[in-house]
C-alpha atoms as a printed R data frame, in Angstrom:
    type eleno elety resid chain resno       x      y      z
1   ATOM     1    CA   UNK     A     1   0.289 -0.362 -0.216
2   ATOM     2    CA   UNK     A     2   2.060  2.949 -1.141
3   ATOM     3    CA   UNK     A     3   0.068  5.730 -0.550
4   ATOM     4    CA   UNK     A     4  -1.890  6.447  2.333
5   ATOM     5    CA   UNK     A     5  -2.897  9.780  4.257
6   ATOM     6    CA   UNK     A     6  -3.688  9.604  8.003
7   ATOM     7    CA   UNK     A     7  -5.960 12.028  8.913
8   ATOM     8    CA   UNK     A     8  -5.775 12.650 12.921
9   ATOM     9    CA   UNK     A     9  -8.484 14.383 15.025
10  ATOM    10    CA   UNK     A    10 -10.023 16.699 12.316
11  ATOM    11    CA   UNK     A    11 -13.186 17.028 14.860
12  ATOM    12    CA   UNK     A    12 -16.085 18.728 15.492
13  ATOM    13    CA   UNK     A    13 -14.163 20.019 18.393
14  ATOM    14    CA   UNK     A    14 -10.880 20.946 17.246
15  ATOM    15    CA   UNK     A    15 -12.868 23.703 14.321
16  ATOM    16    CA   UNK     A    16 -11.524 26.975 15.507
17  ATOM    17    CA   UNK     A    17 -10.281 30.721 13.582
18  ATOM    18    CA   UNK     A    18  -7.015 29.409 13.655
19  ATOM    19    CA   UNK     A    19  -8.047 25.346 12.498
20  ATOM    20    CA   UNK     A    20 -10.927 26.471 10.225
21  ATOM    21    CA   UNK     A    21  -9.983 26.309  6.992
22  ATOM    22    CA   UNK     A    22  -8.220 22.995  7.493
23  ATOM    23    CA   UNK     A    23 -11.348 20.237  6.387
24  ATOM    24    CA   UNK     A    24 -11.447 22.075  3.069
25  ATOM    25    CA   UNK     A    25  -7.894 22.383  2.261
26  ATOM    26    CA   UNK     A    26  -7.982 18.341  3.209
27  ATOM    27    CA   UNK     A    27 -11.280 17.873  0.974
28  ATOM    28    CA   UNK     A    28  -9.044 19.151 -1.853
29  ATOM    29    CA   UNK     A    29  -6.334 17.125 -1.399
30  ATOM    30    CA   UNK     A    30  -8.919 14.379 -1.234
31  ATOM    31    CA   UNK     A    31 -10.492 15.052 -4.889
32  ATOM    32    CA   UNK     A    32  -7.214 14.177 -6.765
33  ATOM    33    CA   UNK     A    33  -6.821 10.929 -5.648
34  ATOM    34    CA   UNK     A    34  -3.878 10.468 -5.006
35  ATOM    35    CA   UNK     A    35  -4.013  8.836 -1.543
36  ATOM    36    CA   UNK     A    36  -5.108  4.154 -2.154
37  ATOM    37    CA   UNK     A    37  -6.158  4.346  1.388
38  ATOM    38    CA   UNK     A    38  -7.245  7.323  3.879
39  ATOM    39    CA   UNK     A    39  -6.731  6.956  8.068
40  ATOM    40    CA   UNK     A    40  -8.728  8.818 10.187
41  ATOM    41    CA   UNK     A    41  -8.392  9.842 14.039
42  ATOM    42    CA   UNK     A    42 -10.611 10.920 16.411
43  ATOM    43    CA   UNK     A    43  -9.639 12.369 19.913
44  ATOM    44    CA   UNK     A    44 -11.684 10.996 22.927
45  ATOM    45    CA   UNK     A    45 -11.343 13.526 26.143
46  ATOM    46    CA   UNK     A    46 -11.598 10.260 28.924
47  ATOM    47    CA   UNK     A    47 -13.887 11.548 32.117
48  ATOM    48    CA   UNK     A    48 -11.107  9.788 34.681
49  ATOM    49    CA   UNK     A    49  -7.742 10.551 31.725
50  ATOM    50    CA   UNK     A    50  -5.319 13.848 32.529
51  ATOM    51    CA   UNK     A    51  -7.090 16.532 30.457
52  ATOM    52    CA   UNK     A    52  -9.752 16.235 32.687
53  ATOM    53    CA   UNK     A    53  -7.644 15.222 36.310
54  ATOM    54    CA   UNK     A    54  -4.616 17.127 35.989
55  ATOM    55    CA   UNK     A    55  -6.050 20.380 33.719
56  ATOM    56    CA   UNK     A    56  -9.591 20.593 34.312
57  ATOM    57    CA   UNK     A    57 -10.332 19.969 30.216
58  ATOM    58    CA   UNK     A    58 -12.976 19.093 29.483
59  ATOM    59    CA   UNK     A    59 -14.122 19.591 26.043
60  ATOM    60    CA   UNK     A    60 -14.192 17.217 23.169
61  ATOM    61    CA   UNK     A    61 -15.595 14.400 25.656
62  ATOM    62    CA   UNK     A    62 -19.069 13.232 23.756
63  ATOM    63    CA   UNK     A    63 -20.612 14.350 20.178
64  ATOM    64    CA   UNK     A    64 -21.519 16.012 18.513
65  ATOM    65    CA   UNK     A    65 -17.055 17.366 19.620
66  ATOM    66    CA   UNK     A    66 -15.745 14.473 18.967
67  ATOM    67    CA   UNK     A    67 -17.455 13.582 15.187
68  ATOM    68    CA   UNK     A    68 -15.190 14.066 12.443
69  ATOM    69    CA   UNK     A    69 -16.366 17.334 10.645
70  ATOM    70    CA   UNK     A    70 -18.916 17.138  8.189
71  ATOM    71    CA   UNK     A    71 -17.310 17.777  5.215
72  ATOM    72    CA   UNK     A    72 -15.195 14.182  5.908
73  ATOM    73    CA   UNK     A    73 -17.788 12.644  5.859
74  ATOM    74    CA   UNK     A    74 -17.704 11.187  2.369
75  ATOM    75    CA   UNK     A    75 -14.266  9.753  2.570
76  ATOM    76    CA   UNK     A    76 -14.327  7.911  6.452
77  ATOM    77    CA   UNK     A    77 -14.399  4.106  5.695
78  ATOM    78    CA   UNK     A    78 -15.852  3.301  9.887
79  ATOM    79    CA   UNK     A    79 -13.098  1.046 10.360
80  ATOM    80    CA   UNK     A    80 -10.048  2.614  8.953
81  ATOM    81    CA   UNK     A    81 -11.396  5.493 11.360
82  ATOM    82    CA   UNK     A    82  -9.075  5.172 14.360
83  ATOM    83    CA   UNK     A    83 -10.199  6.635 18.340
84  ATOM    84    CA   UNK     A    84  -7.963  8.093 20.977
85  ATOM    85    CA   UNK     A    85  -7.664  8.583 23.987
86  ATOM    86    CA   UNK     A    86  -4.952 11.746 24.989
87  ATOM    87    CA   UNK     A    87  -2.124 12.686 23.107
88  ATOM    88    CA   UNK     A    88  -1.516  9.109 23.443
89  ATOM    89    CA   UNK     A    89  -0.172  8.721 19.234
90  ATOM    90    CA   UNK     A    90  -0.924  5.789 17.391
91  ATOM    91    CA   UNK     A    91  -3.838  3.345 18.768
92  ATOM    92    CA   UNK     A    92  -2.809 -0.011 19.052
93  ATOM    93    CA   UNK     A    93  -5.704 -0.722 17.082
94  ATOM    94    CA   UNK     A    94  -4.308  1.885 13.889
95  ATOM    95    CA   UNK     A    95  -0.439 -0.092 14.632
96  ATOM    96    CA   UNK     A    96  -1.534 -3.589 14.013
97  ATOM    97    CA   UNK     A    97  -2.805 -1.983 10.694
98  ATOM    98    CA   UNK     A    98  -0.307 -0.396  9.461
99  ATOM    99    CA   UNK     A    99   1.571 -3.018 10.451
100 ATOM   100    CA   UNK     A   100  -0.739 -5.944  8.631
101 ATOM   101    CA   UNK     A   101  -0.831 -3.196  5.356
102 ATOM   102    CA   UNK     A   102   3.256 -2.895  5.315
103 ATOM   103    CA   UNK     A   103   2.568  0.365  5.311
104 ATOM   104    CA   UNK     A   104   6.712  2.168  4.692
105 ATOM   105    CA   UNK     A   105   6.108  5.712  3.963
106 ATOM   106    CA   UNK     A   106   2.350  7.385  4.723
107 ATOM   107    CA   UNK     A   107   1.636 11.127  4.827
108 ATOM   108    CA   UNK     A   108  -0.296 13.073  8.104
109 ATOM   109    CA   UNK     A   109  -2.400 15.881  8.269
110 ATOM   110    CA   UNK     A   110  -3.992 17.191 11.021
111 ATOM   111    CA   UNK     A   111  -5.469 19.085 14.463
112 ATOM   112    CA   UNK     A   112  -2.822 19.676 16.620
113 ATOM   113    CA   UNK     A   113   0.238 19.952 14.438
114 ATOM   114    CA   UNK     A   114   1.579 20.747 18.055
115 ATOM   115    CA   UNK     A   115   0.232 16.881 20.131
116 ATOM   116    CA   UNK     A   116  -1.649 14.743 17.881
117 ATOM   117    CA   UNK     A   117   0.134 15.591 15.153
118 ATOM   118    CA   UNK     A   118   3.470 15.744 16.449
119 ATOM   119    CA   UNK     A   119   3.102 12.378 18.538
120 ATOM   120    CA   UNK     A   120   1.733 10.430 15.431
121 ATOM   121    CA   UNK     A   121   4.775 11.522 13.595
122 ATOM   122    CA   UNK     A   122   7.294 10.838 15.313
123 ATOM   123    CA   UNK     A   123   5.427  7.595 16.527
124 ATOM   124    CA   UNK     A   124   5.090  6.703 13.340
125 ATOM   125    CA   UNK     A   125   9.170  7.501 12.706
126 ATOM   126    CA   UNK     A   126   9.773  5.070 16.389
127 ATOM   127    CA   UNK     A   127   7.462  1.918 14.163
128 ATOM   128    CA   UNK     A   128   9.842  2.403 10.905
129 ATOM   129    CA   UNK     A   129   7.786  3.828  9.756
130 ATOM   130    CA   UNK     A   130   8.623  7.218  7.287
131 ATOM   131    CA   UNK     A   131   6.522  9.631  7.864
132 ATOM   132    CA   UNK     A   132   5.615 13.194  6.076
133 ATOM   133    CA   UNK     A   133   3.410 16.036  7.750
134 ATOM   134    CA   UNK     A   134   1.557 17.603  5.456
135 ATOM   135    CA   UNK     A   135   2.311 21.496  6.241
136 ATOM   136    CA   UNK     A   136  -0.186 23.113  4.692
137 ATOM   137    CA   UNK     A   137  -2.600 20.749  5.906
138 ATOM   138    CA   UNK     A   138  -2.098 20.810  9.516
139 ATOM   139    CA   UNK     A   139  -2.958 23.725 12.841
140 ATOM   140    CA   UNK     A   140  -2.451 24.438 16.101
141 ATOM   141    CA   UNK     A   141  -6.309 25.592 18.272
142 ATOM   142    CA   UNK     A   142  -4.182 27.430 19.624
143 ATOM   143    CA   UNK     A   143  -2.988 30.170 16.640
144 ATOM   144    CA   UNK     A   144  -0.539 30.039 14.352
145 ATOM   145    CA   UNK     A   145   2.709 29.829 16.333
146 ATOM   146    CA   UNK     A   146   2.096 26.669 18.168
147 ATOM   147    CA   UNK     A   147   1.580 25.343 14.466
148 ATOM   148    CA   UNK     A   148   5.294 26.522 13.405
149 ATOM   149    CA   UNK     A   149   7.073 25.216 16.771
150 ATOM   150    CA   UNK     A   150   5.103 22.168 16.163
151 ATOM   151    CA   UNK     A   151   7.102 22.626 13.306
152 ATOM   152    CA   UNK     A   152  10.321 23.302 14.332
153 ATOM   153    CA   UNK     A   153  10.582 20.139 17.598
154 ATOM   154    CA   UNK     A   154   9.030 17.903 14.243
155 ATOM   155    CA   UNK     A   155  11.830 19.364 11.885
156 ATOM   156    CA   UNK     A   156  13.896 18.283 14.431
157 ATOM   157    CA   UNK     A   157  12.224 14.787 15.347
158 ATOM   158    CA   UNK     A   158  12.205 13.458 11.992
159 ATOM   159    CA   UNK     A   159  13.564 15.215  9.673
160 ATOM   160    CA   UNK     A   160  13.438 18.777  7.686
161 ATOM   161    CA   UNK     A   161  12.686 17.001  4.367
162 ATOM   162    CA   UNK     A   162  10.258 14.538  5.950
163 ATOM   163    CA   UNK     A   163   8.168 18.498  6.222
164 ATOM   164    CA   UNK     A   164   5.923 19.129  2.517
165 ATOM   165    CA   UNK     A   165   3.853 21.025  1.496
166 ATOM   166    CA   UNK     A   166   0.698 19.598 -0.082
167 ATOM   167    CA   UNK     A   167  -0.803 22.499 -2.804
168 ATOM   168    CA   UNK     A   168  -3.319 22.973 -1.063
169 ATOM   169    CA   UNK     A   169  -2.685 25.793  0.916
170 ATOM   170    CA   UNK     A   170  -3.180 28.315 -1.857
171 ATOM   171    CA   UNK     A   171   0.454 29.971 -0.716
172 ATOM   172    CA   UNK     A   172  -0.195 30.287  3.431
173 ATOM   173    CA   UNK     A   173   0.862 28.161  6.074
174 ATOM   174    CA   UNK     A   174  -2.160 29.127  7.794
175 ATOM   175    CA   UNK     A   175  -5.604 29.853  8.388
176 ATOM   176    CA   UNK     A   176  -6.322 32.911  5.932
């Protein structure tokens, strides 16, 4: 399976002024039909988890916040949507799927660049699967500075050559 896209946490609870452009960019990317498979993750904030316990943040703990954005529904196959809690990175079921499919490289896009996208890309790297982060298809709910910080950390940890533009941002890295 040579061309796989992993879309990280592009769900209702993470759409704000800094991320609202990501769903349409992903639709443009998906309509190019350059991927053999499209995989999704959804973040679900467990009420007993660290976000609730340590940070007193209770968002994304139920629908509609945990649902994929409506623009992506036509592209999401239920068996290729994997749920995760926290910044856990890759859920075990997703790791098993990637190994069964013998995935060697995967394009990564989504929300939040400085958190879940970063963690997933680094986990893929550690598994020996080459992550390619599509920088114009990622954003952070905390804004451009957080997005850029995530890219800086990724550049150092997985290599700057693995940060690429998908060509759907009309020359803009952040929200228009």
